[in-house]
C-alpha positions in Angstrom: 46.3 361.9 119.5 44.4 358.8 119.5 45.9 355.6 121.6 47.7 353.6 119.4 47.7 355.8 116.5 50.5 356.3 114.2 52.2 359.7 113.1 50.8 360.3 109.4 53.0 363.8 109.5 56.6 364.4 111.4 58.7 367.6 111.9 62.3 367.5 113.3 64.1 370.7 113.8 62.4 371.7 110.4 63.5 375.6 109.1 62.0 377.3 106.0 64.1 380.3 104.5 63.0 382.0 101.2 65.9 383.7 99.5 68.7 385.1 101.9 66.3 386.6 104.3 65.6 385.0 107.7 64.2 382.1 108.5 60.3 382.2 107.8 59.9 379.2 109.7 62.1 377.9 112.6 62.7 374.5 114.8 59.5 373.3 113.8 59.2 369.8 115.7 55.8 368.0 116.2 53.6 365.0 114.8 50.8 364.9 113.5 48.6 361.5 114.3 46.8 359.3 112.0 43.1 360.6 112.1 43.3 363.3 114.3 42.1 366.9 114.3 44.0 369.6 114.7 43.7 373.7 113.8 46.7 376.0 113.2 46.8 379.4 115.1 48.6 382.5 115.3 48.9 385.8 113.8 49.2 387.2 110.2 52.7 386.5 109.2 53.2 383.8 111.9 53.9 381.2 108.6 51.0 379.2 109.1 50.7 379.0 105.0 54.5 378.2 104.7 53.9 375.6 107.2 50.9 374.2 105.1 53.0 374.6 102.0 55.8 372.0 103.4 52.9 369.7 104.4 51.0 369.6 100.8 54.7 369.2 99.5 54.4 372.8 97.6 58.0 373.5 99.3 61.0 371.8 100.2 62.2 372.8 103.9 65.9 374.7 103.8 66.8 372.2 107.0 65.5 369.3 109.2 63.4 366.1 108.5 59.7 365.6 107.4 58.0 362.2 107.2 54.7 361.6 105.9 53.2 358.3 105.6 56.6 356.8 107.0 58.7 358.0 104.6 61.0 361.0 104.3 59.4 363.3 101.8 62.6 366.0 102.1 65.0 363.7 99.4 61.5 362.2 97.6 62.0 361.9 94.0 60.4 364.4 92.3 58.6 361.8 89.8 57.2 360.2 93.4 55.9 363.7 94.6 52.1 363.1 92.4 51.6 360.3 94.1 52.2 361.3 97.5 49.7 364.5 96.5 46.8 362.3 95.5 47.0 361.2 99.1 46.6 365.1 100.2 43.2 366.8 100.5 43.9 370.6 99.7 42.0 373.6 100.3 44.1 377.0 99.5 43.3 380.9 100.4 43.0 381.6 96.4 41.2 378.3 95.8 43.0 377.4 92.8 39.9 376.4 90.6 40.4 375.2 86.8 38.5 378.4 85.4 37.6 376.4 82.0 35.7 373.6 84.1 32.5 373.9 85.9 32.0 373.7 89.7 31.0 370.2 88.8 33.9 369.4 86.6 36.2 370.9 89.7 34.8 368.7 91.8 34.7 365.8 90.1 38.5 366.1 89.0 40.4 364.4 91.9 37.9 361.1 91.4 39.0 361.3 87.5 43.1 361.8 88.4 42.1 358.7 90.8 40.8 356.1 88.0 37.0 356.0 89.2 35.1 355.1 86.2 32.8 357.7 85.0 29.5 355.9 85.9 30.8 356.2 89.6 31.3 359.6 89.6 28.0 361.5 88.8 26.3 360.2 92.4 29.2 361.3 94.8 29.6 365.0 92.8 26.0 365.7 93.2 26.1 365.0 97.1 29.1 367.2 97.4 27.3 370.0 95.4 24.2 369.4 97.7 26.2 369.3 100.7 28.0 372.8 100.1 24.8 374.6 98.7 26.0 374.7 95.2 23.1 371.9 93.4 21.9 374.6 91.5 25.3 376.2 90.4 26.9 372.8 89.0 27.4 374.0 85.9 28.7 377.4 86.9 32.0 378.6 85.9 34.3 379.9 88.5 34.4 383.2 87.1 30.8 383.6 87.6 30.9 382.4 91.5 31.2 384.3 94.2 34.4 384.4 96.7 32.1 382.3 99.0 30.8 379.9 96.3 34.5 379.3 95.1 35.3 378.5 98.0 32.9 375.8 98.8 33.6 374.5 95.4 37.5 374.5 96.6 36.3 372.4 99.7 34.2 370.0 98.1 37.1 368.9 95.5 39.8 368.4 98.1 37.2 366.3 100.4 35.2 363.9 97.5 38.4 361.6 97.5 39.0 361.2 101.2 42.0 362.0 101.5 44.3 360.4 104.2 45.1 364.1 105.4 43.4 367.3 104.8 44.8 370.7 104.8 42.8 373.8 104.9 44.2 377.5 104.6 41.3 379.5 106.3 38.2 377.2 104.5 35.6 379.6 106.4 37.4 382.8 105.5 34.9 383.7 102.5 31.3 381.9 103.9 29.0 383.2 106.4 28.9 381.5 109.9 25.9 379.6 109.3 28.0 377.8 106.2 31.0 377.8 107.9 29.8 375.8 110.5 28.7 373.3 107.8 31.4 373.3 106.5 33.2 372.4 109.8 30.4 369.5 110.3 31.7 368.3 107.0 35.6 368.2 108.1 34.3 366.2 111.2 32.4 363.5 109.2 35.4 363.6 106.8 37.7 363.2 110.1 35.4 360.0 111.7 36.2 357.8 108.7 39.6 358.1 109.2 41.2 361.6 107.5 43.5 363.4 109.5 42.4 367.4 109.2 44.4 370.3 109.6 42.8 373.6 109.6 44.7 377.2 109.7 42.3 379.4 110.9 42.0 383.1 112.2 38.6 382.2 113.7 39.1 381.1 117.4 35.1 380.6 117.6 35.5 377.3 115.5 38.1 375.6 117.9 35.7 375.2 120.5 33.2 373.4 118.0 35.3 370.3 117.4 35.8 368.6 120.9 38.3 366.4 120.2 40.8 368.9 118.2 44.1 369.6 119.2 45.6 373.1 118.6 49.0 374.3 117.5 50.0 377.6 117.3 52.7 379.4 115.5 54.2 382.7 117.0 56.9 384.4 114.2 57.6 381.2 112.5 57.8 378.9 116.0 55.5 376.8 117.9 54.5 378.3 121.0 54.8 375.1 123.0 52.6 376.7 126.0 49.8 376.7 123.6 49.6 373.1 122.3 46.5 371.4 123.9 47.0 368.7 124.8 51.0 368.5 123.1 51.2 367.0 119.6 52.3 363.7 119.6 51.5 362.7 123.3 48.6 360.6 124.1 46.1 362.1 125.5 
């Protein structure tokens, strides 16, 4: 946590259960500092995607308290959820691109939703397309893009609006190592502008490349406190 930084996300004794089965997440208590960079690791089935769903408000917990941007989001009225989501950038494993929109239009969408004037949209969208190596595919529809290309469009869409927090679920899983490094550099650049970054990944080789990053590790739905580096929410 950076000295003097406030917490942008706070979990207190959070549990998540789907249906009547065992809890998927249990007794999660941690904080994410505003402007910090985190990796979320753990084996398949540990609950990483479920934890991200709680942060981007796609799921409410079964118990416990979650605060984001200083407000209790567990009891947040549904009418206010879209406004909160506009402050959160998300990169999903299944991309969730809008199929009838081109790569350009998918990337431009967050700007339009946020009311950016059309005259101010073209330049940042083309800059993002160039950054992710898709300048020549600007008008391609998602169905004609490879998995890696779709992933890059999804990342460009997530970061173009400079969200306050970015949560990314395996964002480098469908790209080659060179592009993975380039995307990680993009996340670092966004982080330097003040965005809190949380990247869920199986690729442990990425972690040492972000020297100031902290790591949360999930094991069977619980945080492995012995593997936090340094402890989440502490000065360091």
